[in-house]
N, C-alpha and C positions, 0 to 999 in steps of 0.2 A: 858335267854335261855342258856342251856348248849351246847356249840359248838360241843361237842363230843357225844352227844346223837343224834343218827340218825334214831331212830325207826319211826319217823314221815315221813321219805322220802319214796316216791314210789320206787318200785324195779328198774325201768328203770333209775330213777334219781340217785339212789345210784350207780348203775353199771356205768353210764355215768361219774359221779364224780370220781369214783375209777379209771377209765381209764385215765381221765385227770390228776389226782394226780400222777399216775404212770409215765406218760409222763413228767410231771413237775419235778418229783423226779430225773429222769434220766438226764434231761437237767441241773438241778441244780447241780447234782453231777459232770457233765462234766465241768460246770463253776467253781465249787469249785476246781477241779483238776487243771484247767488252772491258777486260782489265786494262788494256792499253789506253782505251778511250778515257777511262776513269783516272788512270795515272796522269794522263795529259791534262785532264780537267783540273786535277788537284796540284799539278806541277810537282809531283813527287820526285821527279828526276833531279830537281835543283838541290835538295838536301843531300843527294847522293853525289854531288859535285859534277853533274853533267849539265851542259848548257841547253840541251834539247832532248826530247824523247828519242829522237833518232840516235843520238850519241849513247844514250842509256841502252837502247836496244842492241846496238852493235857491241858495246864494251861490257855490258853487264849480262845481257841475255844471250850474247854471242851469236846474234843473227848476222847474216851477210848484209851488206849495204842495201842490196836490192830487196831482200826479204823484209828488212826493217821498213824500207820505203813503202812497199806494197801494203804491209800490215797496218802501218800508221795511217796511210791514205784511206784504206777501207774502214779502219776504226773510226776515223773522223766522219766519214759518210754514214756509217752505221749509227753513230750517235745522233745524227740528224734524222735518219730513217731507220728506226730500230728493227723493222721487218728484215733488214739485211742480216742481222745476227741469226735469225731463225732460218732464213734462206741458205746461209752458209752452213749452218748446223745440219740442215736437211739435205744438203748436196744439190739444191736447186740452182745455185750460182757459186762460182769459184772466185777467188780474189781478183784475178785478171778480168773476169767478166764484170765485176762490180766497178773496177777502174774504167773499163770501156763504157759502162752505162752512166758513169758519173756526170758527164756533161748534159745528160738528158734528164737528170733527176731534179 
């Protein structure tokens, strides 16, 4: 069965699953940010032969340049202001929102 063919799902099941996936996506993003912040703090990208966390994100995690930039920027801010991790996980703010708020923090 094709995992991505969803036409067989009842409407309510599809909507329930979508809501659950959205929540999971937000908590996963917050966890990713926390991991990025800690990897940067420990400089764990260096033993992996990458000169920067950005390089590590692009070449090892296969993030786009822009996705890596946004996540690293937010991870750094969240390390300073840990409430950002929770706000992202709860969906109260998104990555671009954090970046826009950065000059005011």
